BAFIVEX-495671 format. One record per residue (C-alpha): residue number from 1; x, z negated, y negated. Coordinates in Angstrom, 2 decimals. Layout:
BEGIN
+-----+---------+---------+---------+
!   i !    east !      up !   north !
+-----+---------+---------+---------+
! NUM !       X !       Z !       Y !
...
+-----+---------+---------+---------+
END
This chain:
BEGIN
+-----+---------+---------+---------+
!   i !    east !      up !   north !
+-----+---------+---------+---------+
!   1 !  104.16 !  -85.50 ! -149.85 !
!   2 !  106.09 !  -88.77 ! -149.68 !
!   3 !  108.53 !  -89.50 ! -152.47 !
!   4 !  112.26 !  -89.43 ! -151.73 !
!   5 !  112.48 !  -93.15 ! -152.53 !
!   6 !  109.76 !  -93.95 ! -149.98 !
!   7 !  111.45 !  -91.90 ! -147.25 !
!   8 !  114.78 !  -93.58 ! -148.07 !
!   9 !  113.13 !  -97.01 ! -147.77 !
!  10 !  111.63 !  -96.14 ! -144.36 !
!  11 !  115.00 !  -94.91 ! -143.05 !
!  12 !  116.76 !  -98.09 ! -144.23 !
!  13 !  114.05 ! -100.25 ! -142.63 !
!  14 !  114.32 !  -98.44 ! -139.31 !
!  15 !  118.10 !  -98.76 ! -139.32 !
!  16 !  117.78 ! -102.47 ! -140.00 !
!  17 !  115.40 ! -102.90 ! -137.06 !
!  18 !  117.78 ! -101.00 ! -134.77 !
!  19 !  120.74 ! -103.15 ! -135.85 !
!  20 !  118.80 ! -106.36 ! -135.30 !
!  21 !  117.66 ! -105.20 ! -131.86 !
!  22 !  121.21 ! -104.33 ! -130.89 !
!  23 !  122.35 ! -107.81 ! -131.90 !
!  24 !  119.78 ! -109.57 ! -129.68 !
!  25 !  121.29 ! -110.96 ! -126.46 !
!  26 !  120.16 ! -109.18 ! -123.29 !
!  27 !  117.72 ! -111.00 ! -121.03 !
!  28 !  119.74 ! -113.13 ! -118.69 !
!  29 !  119.55 ! -112.49 ! -114.96 !
!  30 !  119.06 ! -115.82 ! -113.19 !
!  31 !  122.27 ! -117.04 ! -111.64 !
!  32 !  121.77 ! -117.67 ! -107.94 !
!  33 !  124.42 ! -119.80 ! -106.29 !
!  34 !  122.68 ! -120.08 ! -102.91 !
!  35 !  124.54 ! -118.17 ! -100.20 !
!  36 !  121.81 ! -118.35 !  -97.56 !
!  37 !  118.04 ! -118.42 !  -97.12 !
!  38 !  115.99 ! -119.90 !  -94.27 !
!  39 !  112.98 ! -117.67 !  -93.72 !
!  40 !  109.87 ! -118.32 !  -91.64 !
!  41 !  108.57 ! -114.83 !  -90.80 !
!  42 !  105.15 ! -114.08 !  -89.30 !
!  43 !  104.83 ! -110.25 !  -89.09 !
!  44 !  106.24 ! -108.27 !  -86.18 !
!  45 !  109.88 ! -108.76 !  -85.22 !
!  46 !  111.04 ! -105.31 !  -86.34 !
!  47 !  109.67 ! -105.81 !  -89.86 !
!  48 !  111.17 ! -109.29 !  -90.11 !
!  49 !  114.56 ! -107.98 !  -89.05 !
!  50 !  114.31 ! -105.02 !  -91.43 !
!  51 !  113.42 ! -107.19 !  -94.43 !
!  52 !  116.29 ! -109.54 !  -93.60 !
!  53 !  118.75 ! -106.65 !  -93.56 !
!  54 !  117.39 ! -105.10 !  -96.77 !
!  55 !  117.55 ! -108.40 !  -98.67 !
!  56 !  121.06 ! -109.19 !  -97.44 !
!  57 !  122.30 ! -105.73 !  -98.44 !
!  58 !  120.74 ! -106.01 ! -101.91 !
!  59 !  121.69 ! -109.57 ! -102.83 !
!  60 !  124.52 ! -110.60 ! -100.51 !
!  61 !  122.63 ! -113.69 !  -99.33 !
!  62 !  122.54 ! -114.45 !  -95.61 !
!  63 !  118.99 ! -114.69 !  -94.25 !
!  64 !  118.38 ! -116.93 !  -91.25 !
!  65 !  114.89 ! -116.22 !  -89.96 !
!  66 !  112.60 ! -117.40 !  -87.19 !
!  67 !  109.63 ! -115.25 !  -86.18 !
!  68 !  106.41 ! -117.14 !  -85.35 !
!  69 !  102.74 ! -116.25 !  -85.25 !
!  70 !  100.78 ! -117.82 !  -88.10 !
!  71 !   99.20 ! -120.63 !  -86.07 !
!  72 !  102.60 ! -121.67 !  -84.74 !
!  73 !  104.10 ! -121.37 !  -88.21 !
!  74 !  101.46 ! -123.60 !  -89.78 !
!  75 !  101.95 ! -126.23 !  -87.07 !
!  76 !  105.72 ! -126.06 !  -87.57 !
!  77 !  105.69 ! -126.52 !  -91.34 !
!  78 !  103.17 ! -129.36 !  -90.99 !
!  79 !  105.45 ! -131.09 !  -88.49 !
!  80 !  108.46 ! -130.66 !  -90.80 !
!  81 !  106.67 ! -131.72 !  -93.96 !
!  82 !  109.08 ! -134.58 !  -94.71 !
!  83 !  112.19 ! -132.52 !  -93.93 !
!  84 !  111.43 ! -128.80 !  -94.33 !
!  85 !  113.73 ! -126.51 !  -92.38 !
!  86 !  112.51 ! -123.32 !  -94.05 !
!  87 !  112.79 ! -122.27 !  -97.69 !
!  88 !  110.06 ! -119.64 !  -97.72 !
!  89 !  107.27 ! -118.46 !  -95.42 !
!  90 !  106.63 ! -114.71 !  -95.52 !
!  91 !  103.65 ! -113.01 !  -93.89 !
!  92 !  100.51 ! -113.96 !  -91.99 !
!  93 !   96.89 ! -114.27 !  -93.20 !
!  94 !   96.43 ! -116.38 !  -96.33 !
!  95 !   93.95 ! -118.62 !  -94.49 !
!  96 !   97.06 ! -120.41 !  -93.22 !
!  97 !   98.60 ! -120.59 !  -96.69 !
!  98 !   95.40 ! -122.06 !  -98.11 !
!  99 !   95.53 ! -124.67 !  -95.36 !
! 100 !   99.22 ! -125.31 !  -96.10 !
! 101 !   98.45 ! -125.74 !  -99.78 !
! 102 !   95.76 ! -128.27 !  -98.92 !
! 103 !   98.34 ! -130.25 !  -96.95 !
! 104 !  100.80 ! -130.26 !  -99.87 !
! 105 !  103.37 ! -128.03 !  -98.15 !
! 106 !  103.89 ! -125.34 ! -100.80 !
! 107 !  105.86 ! -125.24 ! -104.05 !
! 108 !  104.18 ! -123.68 ! -107.13 !
! 109 !  106.13 ! -120.77 ! -108.58 !
! 110 !  105.20 ! -118.65 ! -111.59 !
! 111 !  106.89 ! -115.38 ! -110.62 !
! 112 !  107.39 ! -112.76 ! -113.36 !
! 113 !  106.42 ! -110.17 ! -110.77 !
! 114 !  102.81 ! -111.33 ! -110.55 !
! 115 !  102.36 ! -108.63 ! -113.20 !
! 116 !  102.90 ! -106.06 ! -110.42 !
! 117 !   99.81 ! -107.11 ! -108.45 !
! 118 !   96.95 ! -104.62 ! -108.26 !
! 119 !   94.27 ! -107.32 ! -107.95 !
! 120 !   95.67 ! -110.75 ! -108.89 !
! 121 !   92.22 ! -112.36 ! -108.83 !
! 122 !   92.02 ! -111.65 ! -105.10 !
! 123 !   95.66 ! -111.80 ! -104.07 !
! 124 !   97.12 ! -114.76 ! -106.00 !
! 125 !   96.48 ! -118.46 ! -105.75 !
! 126 !   95.17 ! -119.90 ! -109.03 !
! 127 !   97.89 ! -122.58 ! -108.87 !
! 128 !  100.66 ! -120.11 ! -107.98 !
! 129 !  101.29 ! -121.68 ! -104.56 !
! 130 !  100.83 ! -118.47 ! -102.53 !
! 131 !  100.52 ! -114.76 ! -103.16 !
! 132 !   99.41 ! -111.72 ! -101.16 !
! 133 !  102.05 ! -109.25 ! -100.00 !
! 134 !   99.96 ! -106.87 !  -97.84 !
! 135 !   96.40 ! -106.23 !  -96.61 !
! 136 !   94.99 ! -105.12 !  -93.26 !
! 137 !   91.59 ! -104.55 !  -91.64 !
! 138 !   90.39 ! -105.88 !  -88.26 !
! 139 !   89.30 ! -103.40 !  -85.60 !
! 140 !   88.95 ! -102.61 !  -81.89 !
! 141 !   91.52 ! -100.73 !  -79.79 !
! 142 !   90.09 !  -99.19 !  -76.59 !
! 143 !   92.12 !  -97.66 !  -73.77 !
! 144 !   91.13 !  -94.00 !  -73.56 !
! 145 !   92.21 !  -93.73 !  -69.91 !
! 146 !   89.79 !  -96.57 !  -69.08 !
! 147 !   87.03 !  -94.79 !  -70.99 !
! 148 !   87.72 !  -91.61 !  -69.00 !
! 149 !   87.52 !  -93.59 !  -65.74 !
! 150 !   84.22 !  -95.16 !  -66.83 !
! 151 !   81.98 !  -92.24 !  -67.89 !
! 152 !   79.04 !  -93.23 !  -70.04 !
! 153 !   80.89 !  -96.19 !  -71.58 !
! 154 !   81.82 !  -95.82 !  -75.24 !
! 155 !   84.34 !  -97.67 !  -77.37 !
! 156 !   82.70 ! -100.61 !  -79.19 !
! 157 !   81.44 !  -99.97 !  -82.71 !
! 158 !   79.85 ! -103.36 !  -83.38 !
! 159 !   80.60 ! -107.00 !  -82.65 !
! 160 !   77.55 ! -107.14 !  -80.37 !
! 161 !   78.98 ! -104.30 !  -78.26 !
! 162 !   81.65 ! -106.74 !  -77.07 !
! 163 !   78.95 ! -108.62 !  -75.11 !
! 164 !   77.91 ! -105.58 !  -73.05 !
! 165 !   78.18 ! -106.07 !  -69.26 !
! 166 !   80.68 ! -103.23 !  -68.92 !
! 167 !   83.19 ! -105.19 !  -71.01 !
! 168 !   82.98 ! -108.36 !  -68.88 !
! 169 !   86.60 ! -109.40 !  -68.24 !
! 170 !   87.83 ! -106.32 !  -70.12 !
! 171 !   88.57 ! -107.77 !  -73.56 !
! 172 !   91.89 ! -109.13 !  -74.81 !
! 173 !   92.39 ! -111.09 !  -78.00 !
! 174 !   94.81 ! -113.77 !  -79.15 !
! 175 !   93.88 ! -117.45 !  -79.31 !
! 176 !   93.01 ! -118.69 !  -82.83 !
! 177 !   95.25 ! -121.73 !  -82.41 !
! 178 !   98.34 ! -119.51 !  -82.41 !
! 179 !   97.18 ! -116.31 !  -84.09 !
! 180 !   95.98 ! -115.53 !  -87.58 !
! 181 !   94.55 ! -112.27 !  -86.26 !
! 182 !   92.25 ! -114.11 !  -83.87 !
! 183 !   91.31 ! -116.69 !  -86.47 !
! 184 !   90.33 ! -113.86 !  -88.84 !
! 185 !   88.05 ! -112.49 !  -86.10 !
! 186 !   86.54 ! -115.95 !  -85.55 !
! 187 !   85.93 ! -116.51 !  -89.26 !
! 188 !   84.53 ! -112.99 !  -89.63 !
! 189 !   81.95 ! -113.59 !  -86.89 !
! 190 !   80.90 ! -116.92 !  -88.44 !
! 191 !   80.52 ! -115.29 !  -91.86 !
! 192 !   78.50 ! -112.34 !  -90.54 !
! 193 !   76.21 ! -114.28 !  -88.22 !
! 194 !   76.13 ! -117.70 !  -89.84 !
! 195 !   77.70 ! -120.76 !  -88.28 !
! 196 !   75.00 ! -121.74 !  -85.76 !
! 197 !   74.46 ! -118.23 !  -84.36 !
! 198 !   78.15 ! -117.48 !  -84.81 !
! 199 !   79.33 ! -120.30 !  -82.56 !
! 200 !   76.84 ! -119.28 !  -79.89 !
! 201 !   78.16 ! -115.71 !  -80.11 !
! 202 !   81.75 ! -116.96 !  -79.84 !
! 203 !   80.93 ! -118.73 !  -76.55 !
! 204 !   79.55 ! -115.50 !  -75.09 !
! 205 !   82.41 ! -113.45 !  -76.54 !
! 206 !   85.03 ! -115.79 !  -75.05 !
! 207 !   83.40 ! -115.40 !  -71.63 !
! 208 !   84.09 ! -111.64 !  -71.85 !
! 209 !   87.84 ! -112.13 !  -72.42 !
! 210 !   90.21 ! -111.51 !  -69.52 !
! 211 !   93.04 ! -113.50 !  -71.09 !
! 212 !   93.95 ! -114.92 !  -74.47 !
! 213 !   97.38 ! -114.08 !  -75.85 !
! 214 !   99.76 ! -116.00 !  -78.07 !
! 215 !  100.50 ! -113.20 !  -80.53 !
! 216 !   97.80 ! -111.41 !  -82.52 !
! 217 !   99.35 ! -107.96 !  -82.09 !
! 218 !  100.02 ! -108.28 !  -78.34 !
! 219 !   96.52 ! -107.31 !  -77.09 !
! 220 !   96.90 ! -103.76 !  -78.41 !
! 221 !  100.06 ! -103.33 !  -76.34 !
! 222 !   98.59 ! -104.89 !  -73.19 !
! 223 !   95.37 ! -102.85 !  -73.45 !
! 224 !   97.40 !  -99.70 !  -74.08 !
! 225 !   99.30 ! -100.46 !  -70.87 !
! 226 !   96.03 ! -100.72 !  -68.94 !
! 227 !   95.71 ! -104.50 !  -68.52 !
! 228 !   92.21 ! -104.51 !  -70.09 !
! 229 !   89.84 ! -102.10 !  -71.83 !
! 230 !   89.45 ! -103.41 !  -75.39 !
! 231 !   91.72 ! -105.29 !  -77.79 !
! 232 !   90.64 ! -107.06 !  -80.97 !
! 233 !   93.53 ! -106.63 !  -83.38 !
! 234 !   94.40 ! -105.62 !  -86.91 !
! 235 !   94.07 ! -101.86 !  -87.22 !
! 236 !   97.66 ! -101.33 !  -88.32 !
! 237 !   98.85 ! -102.80 !  -85.00 !
! 238 !   96.77 ! -100.20 !  -83.16 !
! 239 !   98.26 !  -97.43 !  -85.31 !
! 240 !  101.74 !  -98.68 !  -84.44 !
! 241 !  101.02 !  -98.52 !  -80.70 !
! 242 !   99.49 !  -95.03 !  -80.99 !
! 243 !  102.07 !  -93.49 !  -83.35 !
! 244 !  105.27 !  -95.12 !  -82.15 !
! 245 !  104.66 !  -96.14 !  -78.54 !
! 246 !  102.30 !  -93.27 !  -77.65 !
! 247 !   99.83 !  -95.58 !  -75.94 !
! 248 !   96.37 !  -94.17 !  -75.03 !
! 249 !   94.25 !  -96.06 !  -77.57 !
! 250 !   91.19 !  -95.25 !  -79.66 !
! 251 !   90.65 !  -97.19 !  -82.90 !
! 252 !   87.09 !  -98.12 !  -83.92 !
! 253 !   85.53 ! -100.56 !  -86.38 !
! 254 !   82.36 ! -102.70 !  -86.26 !
! 255 !   79.75 ! -100.84 !  -88.30 !
! 256 !   78.09 ! -104.01 !  -89.58 !
! 257 !   81.35 ! -105.00 !  -91.24 !
! 258 !   84.78 ! -106.29 !  -90.42 !
! 259 !   87.08 ! -108.93 !  -91.77 !
! 260 !   90.46 ! -108.28 !  -93.23 !
! 261 !   93.64 ! -110.15 !  -93.95 !
! 262 !   95.67 ! -110.64 !  -97.05 !
! 263 !   99.14 ! -111.37 !  -95.77 !
! 264 !  100.61 ! -114.21 !  -97.78 !
! 265 !  103.89 ! -115.71 !  -98.92 !
! 266 !  104.77 ! -119.16 ! -100.19 !
! 267 !  107.81 ! -121.28 ! -101.03 !
! 268 !  108.12 ! -124.51 !  -99.08 !
! 269 !  107.99 ! -127.74 ! -101.03 !
! 270 !  111.42 ! -129.35 ! -100.77 !
! 271 !  113.15 ! -126.04 !  -99.95 !
! 272 !  116.91 ! -126.53 !  -99.64 !
! 273 !  117.70 ! -123.10 ! -101.08 !
! 274 !  115.17 ! -122.88 ! -103.90 !
! 275 !  117.02 ! -120.23 ! -105.94 !
! 276 !  117.26 ! -117.85 ! -102.99 !
! 277 !  113.62 ! -118.54 ! -102.10 !
! 278 !  112.49 ! -117.54 ! -105.60 !
! 279 !  114.67 ! -114.44 ! -105.44 !
! 280 !  113.02 ! -113.36 ! -102.17 !
! 281 !  109.59 ! -114.16 ! -103.64 !
! 282 !  110.23 ! -111.96 ! -106.70 !
! 283 !  111.71 ! -109.14 ! -104.60 !
! 284 !  108.77 ! -109.16 ! -102.16 !
! 285 !  106.44 ! -108.46 ! -105.11 !
! 286 !  108.18 ! -105.20 ! -106.03 !
! 287 !  107.16 ! -101.68 ! -105.07 !
! 288 !  110.65 ! -101.23 ! -103.63 !
! 289 !  110.18 ! -104.03 ! -101.10 !
! 290 !  106.57 ! -103.29 ! -100.19 !
! 291 !  107.30 !  -99.61 !  -99.64 !
! 292 !  109.65 ! -100.61 !  -96.80 !
! 293 !  106.82 ! -101.43 !  -94.37 !
! 294 !  106.39 !  -98.02 !  -92.69 !
! 295 !  110.19 !  -97.79 !  -92.28 !
! 296 !  109.86 ! -100.71 !  -89.88 !
! 297 !  106.59 !  -99.55 !  -88.26 !
! 298 !  104.39 ! -101.79 !  -90.41 !
! 299 !  101.38 !  -99.95 !  -91.85 !
! 300 !   99.60 ! -102.62 !  -93.88 !
! 301 !   98.37 ! -101.75 !  -97.36 !
! 302 !  100.54 ! -102.98 ! -100.27 !
! 303 !   99.33 ! -105.45 ! -102.90 !
! 304 !  101.47 ! -104.17 ! -105.79 !
! 305 !  101.30 ! -101.09 ! -107.98 !
! 306 !  103.43 !  -98.03 ! -107.33 !
! 307 !  103.26 !  -97.86 ! -103.51 !
! 308 !  101.48 !  -95.06 ! -101.66 !
! 309 !   99.37 !  -96.22 !  -98.71 !
! 310 !  100.71 !  -94.84 !  -95.45 !
! 311 !   97.26 !  -94.99 !  -93.78 !
! 312 !   94.57 !  -95.33 !  -96.48 !
! 313 !   91.81 !  -94.78 !  -93.91 !
! 314 !   92.49 !  -98.26 !  -92.48 !
! 315 !   91.06 !  -99.86 !  -95.63 !
! 316 !   88.27 !  -97.30 !  -96.13 !
! 317 !   85.94 !  -99.07 !  -93.70 !
! 318 !   83.01 ! -101.47 !  -94.07 !
! 319 !   84.82 ! -104.63 !  -95.13 !
! 320 !   82.81 ! -107.83 !  -95.47 !
! 321 !   83.16 ! -110.04 !  -98.51 !
! 322 !   85.55 ! -112.25 !  -96.56 !
! 323 !   85.70 ! -115.78 !  -97.95 !
! 324 !   89.38 ! -116.69 !  -97.72 !
! 325 !   88.97 ! -120.08 !  -99.38 !
! 326 !   86.22 ! -121.13 !  -96.96 !
! 327 !   88.18 ! -119.81 !  -93.98 !
! 328 !   91.36 ! -121.58 !  -95.05 !
! 329 !   89.67 ! -124.88 !  -95.85 !
! 330 !   87.90 ! -124.95 !  -92.47 !
! 331 !   90.72 ! -123.55 !  -90.36 !
! 332 !   91.86 ! -126.78 !  -88.72 !
! 333 !   88.31 ! -127.86 !  -87.85 !
! 334 !   87.24 ! -124.44 !  -86.56 !
! 335 !   90.36 ! -123.95 !  -84.42 !
! 336 !   89.93 ! -127.43 !  -82.92 !
! 337 !   86.28 ! -126.72 !  -82.14 !
! 338 !   87.10 ! -123.41 !  -80.47 !
! 339 !   89.91 ! -125.03 !  -78.46 !
! 340 !   87.96 ! -128.14 !  -77.44 !
! 341 !   84.51 ! -126.64 !  -76.87 !
! 342 !   85.13 ! -123.04 !  -75.83 !
! 343 !   88.66 ! -122.18 !  -74.60 !
! 344 !   91.74 ! -124.39 !  -74.50 !
! 345 !   95.08 ! -123.08 !  -75.70 !
! 346 !   96.79 ! -123.57 !  -72.32 !
! 347 !   98.48 ! -120.70 !  -70.47 !
! 348 !   98.39 ! -118.11 !  -73.25 !
! 349 !   99.82 ! -114.72 !  -72.31 !
! 350 !  103.10 ! -114.15 !  -74.12 !
+-----+---------+---------+---------+
END
């Protein structure tokens, strides 16, 4: 039994702590005086538009956005290095953000919401210049009507299947100069096969392609409409075409392993609306913001805690140990080699 004097002392001490806590000033919410934000957005148009509307409704800040594929976006921010027109770049594989960091285009930011990340070692730059906001696996989308019209032909389940004679002129993929999706495929092949054998494979693979597109997601739509047999795209883009556009597609993955993307985000060095950019950055690392994806037909996996995956099976495949740093560091050289030695970037299908 405790003595009455001891109990009295404990009660007085607890009351004192409560009084002191009540007297502490509340944590201040940063004052944001910016009234607009210039956003460079790489995911699909509907998601960009949805995020714009959600942010505007929550914070009362006008968002002016331009949607570009990641290759175009990287070229744009490089060209505007001395006079950046965007405050923040949201979305697209982090290979491009690693390249942008190497060119001195990004502003370091130590967001308090890094604590929300599930795997910060994988999804956050060590110098706080970019962060991952979603993840997605690379796969094949095959037109099921074409398969029915070609009995005996099966949907590809390996990278080598793409070289089969039956797929000559029947493959669609974006060009790596404009598309992060296509660059992920290129870097995946080089990592699986090694650079020497990988480049030889890429020459044969390019000869199988009917047409290269500008956007990484476009091949799934074109193949679903019957313009070719097989698309090489991120799996969530195939799910979108199947679930929402009811296109006749079958999703498969290369058994020997596939690459994946971590979609990134970074603040532009010299941003004109830095406060608003940091506000978007913090918001994009919340469960609230990342749970919005499926609302706007985006099925990528989240990078923060507290969000249920809409399609967990898309990440439960044989993923390679994709080297993002290597892919980002070599992106400019590899894209130039592909463009100059294999296929130019002229006349890409929109």
